[in-house]
C-alpha positions as CSV (number, residue, x, y, z in Angstrom):
1,M,0.0,0.0,0.0
2,L,2.9,2.3,0.7
3,L,4.2,1.8,-2.8
4,S,0.9,2.7,-4.4
5,Q,0.5,5.9,-2.3
6,T,3.9,7.3,-1.9
7,L,6.7,8.7,-3.9
8,T,10.3,8.1,-3.0
9,L,12.6,11.0,-3.7
10,A,16.1,10.5,-5.0
11,I,18.8,10.2,-2.3
12,T,22.5,9.8,-2.3
13,A,24.1,6.4,-2.3
14,L,25.4,6.6,1.2
15,P,23.3,5.2,4.1
16,I,21.5,7.5,6.5
17,N,23.3,8.1,9.8
18,P,22.1,5.2,12.0
19,D,21.9,7.6,15.0
20,C,19.3,9.6,13.2
21,R,16.4,7.4,14.3
22,L,13.5,9.2,16.0
23,Y,10.2,8.3,17.4
24,C,7.5,10.9,17.5
25,T,3.7,11.0,17.7
26,Q,0.9,11.8,15.3
27,E,-0.6,14.4,17.6
28,E,0.1,16.1,20.8
29,N,1.5,13.7,23.5
30,E,0.3,14.6,26.9
31,S,3.8,14.5,28.3
32,S,5.7,16.0,25.4
33,N,5.7,17.7,22.0
34,Y,6.4,14.3,20.5
35,L,3.5,12.1,19.4
36,S,2.7,8.4,20.0
37,S,1.9,6.9,16.6
38,L,5.4,5.9,15.5
39,V,7.4,8.0,13.2
40,K,10.6,6.3,12.1
41,I,13.7,7.3,10.3
42,D,14.8,3.8,9.1
43,S,18.5,3.6,8.3
44,E,18.1,0.5,6.2
45,A,15.3,1.6,3.9
46,S,16.6,5.2,4.0
47,T,13.0,6.4,4.3
48,F,11.1,8.7,6.6
49,Q,7.8,7.2,7.5
50,T,4.6,8.4,9.3
51,P,2.6,5.2,9.1
52,S,-0.7,6.7,10.2
53,R,-0.7,9.0,7.1
54,E,1.3,6.6,4.9
55,F,3.9,9.3,4.6
56,Q,7.2,8.1,3.1
57,L,9.9,10.5,2.3
58,A,13.5,9.7,1.4
59,L,16.1,11.6,3.3
60,K,19.6,12.6,2.2
61,S,22.5,10.7,3.7
62,S,24.1,13.8,5.1
63,L,21.6,14.2,7.9
64,D,23.3,14.8,11.2
65,Q,22.1,15.2,14.8
66,D,21.4,18.9,14.4
67,V,19.1,18.2,11.5
68,C,17.5,15.4,13.5
69,R,16.8,17.7,16.4
70,S,15.4,20.3,14.1
71,L,13.2,17.7,12.4
72,A,11.9,16.4,15.7
73,R,11.1,19.9,17.0
74,N,9.3,20.9,13.8
75,L,7.2,17.7,13.8
76,A,5.7,18.8,17.0
77,T,3.5,21.3,15.1
78,C,2.0,18.3,13.2
79,S,0.6,20.5,10.5
80,K,3.7,21.7,8.6
81,Y,6.9,20.0,7.8
82,Q,10.3,21.9,7.7
83,L,12.8,19.2,6.7
84,A,15.9,21.5,6.9
85,G,17.1,20.5,3.5
86,A,16.4,16.8,3.9
87,A,14.2,16.9,0.8
88,P,13.2,19.3,-1.9
89,K,11.8,22.4,-0.2
90,N,8.4,22.5,-2.0
91,T,7.3,18.9,-1.5
92,E,4.5,17.7,0.7
93,F,2.6,14.4,0.9
94,S,-1.2,14.1,1.1
95,A,-2.6,10.7,2.0
96,S,-5.5,11.3,-0.4
97,T,-3.8,12.9,-3.4
98,G,-0.1,12.0,-3.2
99,Y,2.8,14.5,-3.3
100,Q,1.8,18.1,-3.7
101,S,3.9,21.2,-4.1
102,E,4.3,24.4,-2.0
103,I,5.1,23.4,1.6
104,T,4.4,26.4,3.7
105,E,7.0,26.8,6.5
106,T,5.5,26.8,9.9
107,G,4.5,30.4,10.6
108,L,3.9,32.4,13.7
109,G,0.4,32.9,15.2
110,W,-2.3,30.2,15.7
111,Q,-1.2,26.7,14.7
112,S,-3.7,24.1,13.4
113,A,-6.4,23.3,15.9
114,Q,-6.8,19.7,17.0
115,I,-10.1,18.0,17.8
116,D,-10.5,14.4,18.9
117,Y,-12.9,12.2,20.8
118,F,-12.0,9.3,23.1
119,S,-14.3,6.6,24.5
120,Y,-13.5,3.9,27.0
121,T,-15.5,0.8,27.9
122,T,-14.6,-1.8,30.4
123,V,-16.1,-5.0,31.9
124,A,-14.9,-7.0,34.8
125,S,-15.5,-10.4,36.5
126,N,-16.0,-10.9,40.2
127,T,-17.3,-7.4,41.1
128,R,-18.9,-6.7,44.4
129,S,-22.5,-7.8,45.1
130,G,-24.9,-5.1,44.0
131,S,-22.3,-3.4,41.8
132,S,-22.1,-3.1,38.1
133,D,-19.6,-5.2,36.0
134,F,-19.6,-2.6,33.2
135,S,-18.5,1.1,32.9
136,S,-18.0,3.5,30.0
137,G,-17.3,7.1,29.3
138,G,-16.2,9.6,26.7
139,I,-14.1,12.7,26.3
140,A,-14.1,15.4,23.6
141,R,-10.9,17.5,23.4
142,F,-10.0,20.7,21.6
143,Y,-6.5,22.2,21.7
144,S,-4.1,24.5,19.8
145,D,-1.0,26.6,20.2
146,Y,-0.2,30.2,19.5
147,L,3.4,30.5,18.3
148,I,5.0,33.8,19.3
149,T,8.6,33.1,18.2
150,D,10.4,30.1,16.7
151,D,14.0,29.8,15.6
152,V,16.9,27.5,16.1
153,K,17.8,28.9,19.6
154,S,14.5,29.7,21.1
155,R,10.8,29.1,21.0
156,E,7.9,31.0,22.7
157,Q,4.2,30.0,22.6
158,I,0.9,29.9,24.4
159,R,-0.8,26.5,24.7
160,F,-4.3,25.6,25.6
161,K,-6.6,22.6,25.8
162,V,-10.3,22.3,26.8
163,E,-12.3,19.1,27.3
164,H,-15.7,17.8,28.0
165,R,-15.8,14.6,30.0
166,N,-19.0,12.4,30.3
167,S,-19.8,9.0,31.9
168,Y,-22.1,6.8,29.9
169,T,-22.9,4.7,32.9
170,S,-23.9,5.4,36.5
171,T,-20.4,4.5,37.7
172,S,-17.7,6.2,35.7
173,P,-14.4,4.4,34.8
174,L,-12.8,6.8,37.4
175,S,-14.7,5.1,40.2
176,F,-15.2,1.6,38.7
177,V,-12.1,-0.1,40.1
178,L,-12.5,1.2,43.7
179,T,-16.3,1.0,44.1
180,D,-17.3,-1.9,41.9
181,I,-14.3,-4.2,41.6
182,G,-13.0,-3.5,45.1
183,A,-9.3,-3.1,44.1
184,V,-7.1,-0.2,45.2
185,G,-6.2,1.5,41.9
186,L,-7.4,3.4,38.9
187,I,-8.0,2.4,35.3
188,E,-8.4,5.3,32.8
189,P,-9.4,7.7,35.5
190,Q,-9.7,10.7,33.1
191,F,-13.0,9.2,32.0
192,N,-15.4,10.7,34.5
193,D,-18.4,12.9,34.9
194,G,-16.5,16.2,35.1
195,G,-18.2,18.0,32.2
196,F,-16.4,21.0,30.7
197,R,-12.9,21.6,32.0
198,L,-9.7,23.5,31.3
199,T,-6.9,21.1,31.0
200,H,-4.1,23.6,30.5
201,L,-3.6,27.3,29.5
202,Y,0.0,28.4,29.8
203,W,2.8,30.5,28.4
204,E,6.0,28.5,27.5
205,K,9.4,29.8,26.7
206,A,12.4,27.7,25.5
207,W,15.8,29.3,25.0
208,N,19.5,28.5,25.2
209,Q,19.2,26.4,22.1
210,N,16.0,24.8,23.6
211,R,18.0,23.5,26.6
212,S,16.0,25.7,29.0
213,N,12.2,25.6,29.3
214,L,9.9,27.7,31.4
215,S,6.1,27.2,31.6
216,F,3.8,29.5,33.6
217,G,0.0,29.4,33.9
218,F,-2.6,26.7,34.3
219,L,-0.5,23.5,33.9
220,D,-1.1,19.8,33.6
221,P,1.4,18.1,36.0
222,T,1.5,14.9,33.9
223,N,3.3,16.9,31.2
224,Y,6.5,17.3,33.3
225,V,6.4,15.1,36.5
226,D,7.7,11.4,36.3
227,T,7.0,11.0,32.6
228,Y,8.0,8.2,30.2
229,Q,6.9,7.2,26.7
230,L,4.5,4.4,27.7
231,G,2.9,6.2,30.6
232,N,0.5,8.3,28.6
233,P,-3.1,7.0,29.5
234,W,-4.4,8.4,26.2
235,E,-2.0,6.3,24.1
236,G,-0.2,3.8,26.3
237,F,-1.0,1.7,29.4
238,N,-4.6,1.9,30.8
239,N,-3.9,1.0,34.5
240,F,-2.5,4.0,36.4
241,I,0.0,1.9,38.3
242,F,1.9,2.0,35.0
243,S,1.5,5.7,34.4
244,T,2.7,9.0,36.0
245,G,3.4,8.5,39.7
246,S,2.7,4.7,39.6
247,G,-0.1,5.1,42.2
248,T,2.2,6.4,45.0
249,M,2.3,10.0,43.8
250,T,-0.7,12.4,44.2
251,L,-0.8,15.2,41.7
252,P,-3.0,18.3,41.7
253,D,-5.8,18.4,39.3
254,E,-5.2,19.4,35.7
255,S,-5.1,23.1,35.2
256,T,-3.2,23.7,38.4
257,F,-1.9,27.3,38.4
258,G,1.9,27.3,38.8
259,V,5.3,27.3,37.2
260,S,7.7,24.6,36.0
261,L,11.4,25.0,34.9
262,K,13.3,22.4,32.9
263,Q,17.1,22.6,32.3
264,L,19.3,20.3,30.2
265,F,23.0,20.0,31.0
266,Y,25.5,18.9,28.3
267,D,22.7,17.1,26.5
268,N,22.8,14.1,28.9
269,Y,21.6,15.4,32.2
270,Y,18.5,17.4,33.2
271,A,16.6,18.8,36.1
272,I,12.9,19.8,36.4
273,A,11.4,21.8,39.3
274,S,7.8,22.9,39.7
275,I,5.4,24.5,42.2
276,S,1.7,24.8,41.8
277,D,-1.7,25.1,43.5
278,A,-2.5,21.9,45.4
279,N,-6.3,22.6,45.5
280,A,-6.7,23.2,41.8
281,D,-10.1,22.3,40.2
282,S,-10.0,22.1,36.4
283,T,-13.8,22.4,36.3
284,D,-13.6,25.9,37.9
285,P,-9.9,26.9,37.4
286,F,-10.2,30.6,38.1
287,S,-11.9,30.3,41.5
288,G,-10.1,30.1,44.7
289,L,-6.5,30.1,43.4
290,F,-4.1,28.9,46.0
291,D,-7.0,28.5,48.5
292,G,-5.4,28.3,51.9
293,G,-1.9,28.7,50.4
294,R,-1.6,24.9,49.9
295,V,1.0,23.9,47.3
296,F,2.4,20.9,45.5
297,W,6.0,21.0,44.5
298,S,8.4,18.6,42.8
299,I,12.0,18.2,41.8
300,E,13.3,15.7,39.3
301,V,16.8,14.9,38.1
302,G,17.7,12.6,35.3
303,L,20.1,11.1,32.9
304,I,19.2,10.8,29.2
305,E,21.1,9.5,26.1
306,S,20.3,12.6,24.1
307,P,17.5,15.3,24.0
308,E,15.8,13.5,21.2
309,K,15.4,10.4,23.3
310,F,14.2,12.1,26.4
311,Y,11.2,9.9,26.8
312,T,12.6,6.6,25.4
313,R,16.1,6.4,27.1
314,N,15.7,8.0,30.4
315,L,16.7,7.3,34.0
316,H,15.3,9.8,36.6
317,L,14.6,10.3,40.3
318,S,11.6,12.4,41.3
319,Y,10.8,13.9,44.7
320,W,7.4,15.5,45.5
321,R,5.5,17.1,48.4
322,M,1.9,18.2,48.9
323,D,0.9,20.4,51.8
324,A,-1.5,19.2,54.5
325,G,-5.2,20.2,54.5
326,T,-5.8,19.9,50.7
327,R,-8.8,18.3,48.9
328,H,-6.5,15.3,48.5
329,G,-5.6,14.6,52.1
330,S,-5.4,16.0,55.6
331,E,-1.7,15.1,56.2
332,V,1.5,16.3,54.6
333,S,2.1,13.8,51.8
334,K,5.5,13.3,50.1
335,G,7.5,10.6,48.3
336,V,10.1,9.6,45.8
337,N,9.8,7.8,42.4
338,V,12.4,6.2,40.3
339,S,12.0,5.4,36.6
340,W,14.2,3.7,34.0
341,V,13.3,3.2,30.3
342,H,15.6,2.2,27.5
343,Q,14.5,1.7,24.0
344,L,16.4,-1.0,22.1
345,Q,15.3,-0.9,18.5
346,D,11.6,-2.0,18.6
347,W,11.6,-3.0,22.3
348,M,11.1,-0.5,25.1
349,P,11.7,-2.1,28.5
350,F,11.1,-0.2,31.7
351,F,11.4,-0.4,35.5
352,R,9.6,2.0,37.8
353,A,9.1,2.2,41.6
354,G,7.6,4.6,44.2
355,L,7.6,5.2,47.9
356,S,5.4,7.7,49.7
357,S,4.0,8.8,53.1
358,G,0.9,10.7,54.1
359,D,-2.8,10.0,53.3
360,A,-3.1,11.5,49.8
361,S,-2.0,8.5,47.6
362,L,-3.7,5.2,47.0
363,L,-0.5,3.2,47.4
364,S,2.4,3.7,49.8
365,S,4.9,1.7,47.7
366,N,5.0,-0.1,44.4
367,V,7.3,-1.7,41.8
368,T,6.4,-2.2,38.1
369,I,8.3,-3.7,35.2
370,G,7.4,-4.2,31.6
371,S,8.0,-3.4,28.0
372,G,6.5,-2.0,24.8
373,Y,7.0,-3.4,21.4
374,L,6.9,-1.0,18.5
375,G,5.4,-2.0,15.2
376,F,4.0,-5.3,16.5
377,S,1.7,-6.0,13.5
378,D,2.0,-2.9,11.4
379,P,4.3,0.2,11.5
380,S,1.7,2.2,13.6
381,S,0.9,-0.5,16.2
382,L,2.2,-0.8,19.7
383,L,2.1,-3.8,22.1
384,G,2.5,-3.3,25.9
385,V,3.0,-5.9,28.6
386,A,3.6,-5.0,32.3
387,L,3.5,-6.5,35.8
388,G,3.1,-4.5,39.0
389,W,3.0,-4.9,42.8
390,G,1.5,-2.3,45.1
391,K,1.0,-1.8,48.9
392,P,-2.2,0.0,49.7
393,N,-1.7,3.2,51.8
394,E,-2.4,2.4,55.4
395,S,-2.8,6.1,56.3
396,L,-5.6,6.5,53.7
397,F,-7.6,3.3,54.5
398,G,-7.0,3.3,58.3
399,A,-5.6,-0.3,58.3
400,Q,-3.1,-2.1,56.2
401,Q,-4.8,-3.8,53.3
402,E,-3.6,-6.9,51.4
403,H,-0.9,-6.2,48.8
404,Q,-2.0,-6.2,45.2
405,F,-0.6,-7.6,42.0
406,T,-1.6,-6.2,38.6
407,T,-0.9,-7.5,35.0
408,E,-1.8,-5.6,31.8
409,V,-1.5,-6.4,28.1
410,F,-2.6,-3.8,25.6
411,Y,-2.5,-3.5,21.8
412,R,-2.8,-0.3,20.0
413,T,-3.5,0.0,16.2
414,E,-4.7,2.6,13.9
415,L,-7.5,2.2,11.3
416,F,-8.4,4.5,8.4
417,N,-6.1,7.3,9.6
418,H,-8.8,8.7,11.9
419,L,-9.6,5.8,14.2
420,T,-7.3,4.2,16.8
421,L,-8.3,1.1,18.8
422,T,-6.6,0.0,22.0
423,P,-8.0,-3.2,23.5
424,N,-6.5,-4.4,26.8
425,I,-6.8,-7.2,29.3
426,Q,-5.8,-7.0,32.9
427,Y,-5.6,-9.4,35.8
428,L,-6.0,-8.0,39.3
429,K,-4.9,-10.3,42.1
430,S,-6.0,-9.4,45.7
431,L,-9.1,-7.1,46.0
432,P,-8.8,-5.5,49.5
433,L,-12.2,-3.7,49.2
434,N,-14.1,-6.7,47.9
435,P,-15.2,-9.1,50.7
436,E,-16.4,-11.8,48.3
437,H,-13.7,-12.2,45.7
438,N,-9.9,-12.0,45.6
439,E,-9.2,-11.7,41.9
440,S,-10.8,-10.1,38.8
441,W,-10.2,-10.2,35.1
442,V,-10.8,-6.8,33.5
443,A,-11.1,-6.1,29.8
444,G,-11.3,-2.7,28.2
445,L,-11.4,-0.9,24.8
446,R,-10.2,2.6,24.2
447,L,-11.2,4.3,21.0
448,K,-9.9,7.5,19.6
449,F,-11.5,9.4,16.7
450,A,-9.3,12.2,15.3
451,F,-10.9,14.9,13.2
C-alpha cells in the first residue's frame, strides 16, 4: 500500500546516519511535544515514515544530529513540515492525493487546531455484590498553540486545551475499580463525569538552544512530572500503576496554576522543578486560586542519552511534596519515584518504583516492570506488557490492606487514519475492598476518533 500511495525522492548512495532514528507522535502527546503513533527514520530503507498517514519521504544521507533535532522539533507542530534541506523544499505528501507542491513553512500565530474524541468501555469479572460489572465514558478535546517566536535557539508559545468529560454509565471508569471491583487502583481515571474543564492554558518559553524551558500558567502536571513514553493514558497503558506516579504520587488536578522549569545540562543530564496550586479544580480553574496557600512542588533529576530520546532512554529520580489540608488529604504527603526506560530498536523495557508517606496517595509503595514493542503487526501498532506490585496506603484506609498484583497487556493499532483502537486485558490479584472475591479479570477498549 505504501508503494501505491507514496513517492520516494532521489537520495544519495550513502546510508543515513544510524543515530538519526527518531520516534514521535501523530498528535500532541500529553507528556511532550512528540507524538505516539510511531514516526521512524529507518536507516536500512533510507526512508522517513509516518505510518498513520502513509507518509514516506527519502532523506539525504548527510543528515546529522542537528538536523534530527530540528526535524523532531518541527514535527511537534504536526501541521507543517520543515525538513531542513532533507528533501526538496516545496514537496508535501497528502494521503489522499499524493505529493503536492508548495510546503508552507510553519508560521507564527495560531497553529492548526486539533479536535479528537475518546471513549473507553470496560467490563470485569467478580465485582462486588450489587455493583455493576460494566462502565463506560467519553471525552471530547479541543487544543491548539499560539506560536510567538520560533527559531533555532528559542521558541515561545501559548498553549491551551479544553475538554468535555462524560460518563455513559452510573459508575464512571474513574470510580469503577475502587467501588465496583474493590481493588485499590485506577483504570483510565480521566473518563469521569467532570463535564467541561480547562486542561491547560499556559505560556511556554524555550531558550539556550532549547535546553532551558519555562512554563507558567494553568499547567497539567502529567506533562512534566515522572513522565515516560508508555505512561500516557491516552495512548499507552490503561492502568495508572503503569503511568505517572505509579499510584504512589498524588498530583494536583489538571489546570493547576503554577510554574515549571526544565534545564538540560550537556545534552545528557536534566533537572525539572515545579510548584503549583495543590487545591486546583479544572472544572472551575479561576476560582479560589491557592486557596489556603496549599501547594504541590516537585524536583526531578535525570540522565538521558540525548535530548531527542528524552522519553525513550531516560533514568530519573523524582521527589514530590503536597501540603496538609488539601482536597486530596489532611496530612502532609510526600514521596520519591524512580523510573528507567531504555528503547532497544523496537523494544522499550522499563522499570519503575515509588515510595510515599501521608494520606493522599492510593499506594504507599510499588514496583512495576514491563516493555513496549513498536510495530507489532504494522508500523503504527504498539504492544505493551507489564507487571506491578503495590502496597495500599495504610494512612488512607486506616488499616493495612492486602498487597495487590496487577498485570496488563494492551495492543494499539490505527485504522483508516482517523480511528485508533486499543483493547486491553488486565488481571488483578487481591481485592482488598471486595469481601467476596480475591481476583478479577478486566477487559477494556479505548477508542480515539481524530478529526
